N, C-alpha and C positions, 0 to 999 in steps of 0.2 A: 956525309952530306944529307943522307936521308934523315938521320937523327935531328940535325939542325932544322931541316924543312918541317919535320913533324912537330918539333918543339915550337916553332914560330906559328904554325897553324893552330896548335892547341892553345897557345897564349892569346891569339886573336879571338878565338871562339870564347875563351874564358872571360876576356875583357868585356865582350858584348853581353855575356850572361850576367856579369856582375854589375853592368851599367845599362839596364834595360831602357832607361830614359834616353839613352843615346840613339835609340832606334826610332825612326819615323813611323807613324802609324796611319793607316787608312781608316776610313769610317766603317768599312764592311769587312767581314772575315776574309783573311788571306790564307789560302792553303798552298803550301810549298811542296813541290815534288823535286827531289834531288837524289844525289848519290855520292859515294866517296871516290870512285875511280874515274880516271880520264877515259875518254872514248865512249862509244855508245853502250848504254845499259838498258835501253827500252823506256826511257823517261817519257818521250813524246807520245807514244801510244797510250801510256798510263794517263797522261794529262787529258788526252781525248776521251778516254773512258770515264774519268772523273767529270768532265764537262757534260757528258751524256747523262750520268747519274744525277748531277745537279739539276739539269733541265727536267728530268723526270720527277724531281722533288719540288718542282715549281720555282726554282731559283733562276736567276739570270746571270750566268757566269761570264767572265771575260778572262782571256788568257794573256798574261804578261810575260814576254820573253825578250832575251837579249838580241836575238837575230844573228847568231853566229854565222860567219863565212858569207856575209852578204857581198855581192859584187860591187854594189854602189851604196856608199854610205849616205846618210841623210841626217840633218840636224833635228833635234827634238824627238817627239814621238811620231813614229810611223804607224798609222792606222791601216793595217793590212786588210782587215775586214771590220766593218761597223756592225756586223750581225745581219745586215740586209744584203750587202754585196761586197765583193772583193774589190779593193780600191788601189792596190799596188801590185806590180809584177814581181816575179820571183827574184829578179836580180836586186830589187830594192828591199824586199821582205826577208830574203833568206829562204832556204828550202823547207825547213821544218815549220816555220810560221805559215808559209804558203800552203803546205800540206794540211795543216790544222784548219786553216780558213776554208779550204775546199771541202774538207770532210765534215765540217761542223757548221752548217747553216744555222743562223740564229745566235751564234757565239762570236762576239767581237774578239779580234786578235790584234794585239798592239805590241810593237817592237820599240824598245828603248833601253840603253844601258842603265838609265835611272828608272827602275821599276816603280818607285814611288810616284814619279811624275806621270808615268803611263797609267798607274792605278787611279790617280786623281781625275785624269781625263775620262777614264772608263766609268767612274762613279758619277761624275757631274754631267757629262754629255750623253752617256749611253745608259744611265740608270742601272748599272750592274750591281747585283746584290752580293756576289762572291767573286773574289779575284784568285785565279789559279796562277801560281808562280812557277814557270817552267825552268828547271835547272836552278833551283833557288836555295839549296841547302847552304851553300857558301856565300849567298848574298845576304850577309848579316845586317846591313844597315836598315833593312826594312823589317818591321815587326810582322809577325804572322800568328794565326790562330792555331795552326798545326803544321808540323814538319813531317812529311812522308818521305822515307828514304828507301830507294831500291838497293838491295844488298844481295848480289849474287853470292853463292856459297864460296866462290873462288876468292872473294875479298877477304875471307877469314884467314887465308894463308898468304896474302899479298903483303908487300912492303910499301912504305911511303916513297914518293918520288925523291930522287931520280932512280933509285934501285928498283922500285916497283911501279904500280899504276895508281896508288892511292894518293888523293889530294890532301887527305887528313889521316891521322892515325885511326885505327879501327875503333878505338873506344869513343871517338867522336859521334858514332852512331847512337850512343846512349842519350844524346841530346834530342833525338827524334821523338816523335809521338807514336809512330808505328813504323814497322819495317815491312816491305814487300819483297818476297823472295821469288825470283824466277827459277823454275825447275821443278824437281820432283818433291814428293812428300818427305823423302829422306833429307833433301836439301833444307826444307823448311824446318825439320826437326833439329838439324844441326845448328842452324842459326838461332832457333828458339832456345836451345841449350846454352848458347853463348850469351844471349840477351834474355834471360829467363823472366824478367819483369816487364817485357815490352810486348805490346800486341804485334803479332806477326801473322801476315796473310800470304797466301801463295798467288803468284801471277803466272798465268798460262797465256799462250798466244794462239789464237784461232785464225786459221786461214781459209778463205773462200776460194772457189775456183778462179783462175785468171779471167779477166774481162778486158775488153777494149775500153778506151776512154769514153765511148758513147754507151757503154753498158752491155755490149753484146759478148757472147761467148766465142772465143776464137776457135777455129776448127783444128783438129789434130792434137797429138800429144807429144810430139818431138819438139823440144824447145832449146833455144839458146838463152841462158839466164844471165842477166847483167845486174851487178850490184856495186854501187858506190857508197857503201855504208860501212860502219866500223867493224861489225861482226857479221859477215854475210853468210856464215855457215847455216844458221837457222833458216834463212830464205831458201838456199839450195836444197836443204833437207826437206823443207815443207813441200816443195814441188815434187820431190820423189815420193814422199808419203802419200800425196794425192794421186800418184800413178803416172806422173809425167816422166818422160825419158829426157833427161838433161844431157843434150849432146855436147854442150860445152859450158863451163863456168867462166865468166869474164868478170874479173875483180878490178875495181878502181878504188882510189883513196876515198875516204869519207868526205862528203860534200863536194865531190868532183864535178866540175862543170864540163860537160861533154863538148868536145870540139868537132869540127867537120871531119877531121882525120879519124877521131874515135868512132864516129857514126859510120864512116865508110868501112873501117876495119870490122865493126860489128856486123854490118850488112854482108861483108865478104865471108865472115865466119858462118853466118846463117846459110848462105848459099853453099859453102863448102860442106857443111854438115847436113844439108838437106832438111833443115829445121822447118817445122810447120809455122812457127812464129817465134818472135823474140819477146821475152817477158822481163820486166823490171820491178823493183820495189816501188811502193807509192811515193816514197821520198825521192827516189831517182826520177820518177815520172815528171815531177814538177820542174826538173832542170832540163828536160828534153824539149827541143823546139816543137812548135805546133806542127801537126801533120806527120809525125814520125811513124805512126802506124803500129807501134808496139802495144803490148798488153801489160797489165798491172796485176800483181798478186795482192788482193786486199787482205789486210790483217787487223785484228783487234786484240787488245789486251783484256783479259778477263781476270778479275780479282776474286779469290775464293777464300772462305765461304761468302757468297755474295750477300746474303741477308745480314750476316754479322758485320761485314765491312760497311754496308749501307747504313746500318745503325750507328757504327762508330763514326762515320762521316757526318751523319745528321747531328750527332752530339757535339761536333766541333763548330757548328754554325751558330 
């Protein structure tokens, strides 16, 4: 089954590469950020980092995303943020678009399965000069100026669905313009050896101290940590590295919508463990009801070497 799935995925990509005229093109550069595997690989923080870099270069970026796991669907393009204000709640936007809109003032965020339609709106109504395509490597109908692929070293030893987690065979990464490798210098070196003619950069994740939603520093160091993301281990580890005593790790499925029973259970655990406060990821925080009183662990993706990557990105525009 995996061989069949991989063969079909390879045929689909090959067809688009042999028929570039079948792709619709926007008027401005499109930078796609994607990956090969299912589940979280850190694409959204990288998109946020790229948006900040583009703003610093004097560009006006917009983010185009599918809006996975929305609670309420909507026809056409959903403008989560027009760059001036947030226009839609999280159940309409989805959690990751909402998080991006809150973290990136000045950057329009648009949700639509048809990223070409969303891009046209961003170009014509919001005067955007660069379009960032979130989770776009498999969105082949839209042309792009560059494909950036996150490739954890674990992908090198993985298999295609359903036996493994890869959506495409590993050699599909050769179609990218550069690879971003989360992890150590050794991980980067191993990926570089596999794709020896590809620009490869390292991604690290930098965490600040937890803060309340109004920006204050919560008192104490004993915490209950709550995560509804695909790979929560880094979040729990980051708290411990910063010196926090994680009294309990509470794990929920990716994109989990917290119910009243969930919140009551979490509050009971916090009382039972005598935690000073409860802390969540930024992605989880947008799915929590107002006034929940929790704290958030801020995180940013850093691409290294920074100067070399900025030069590479500028050349793609």
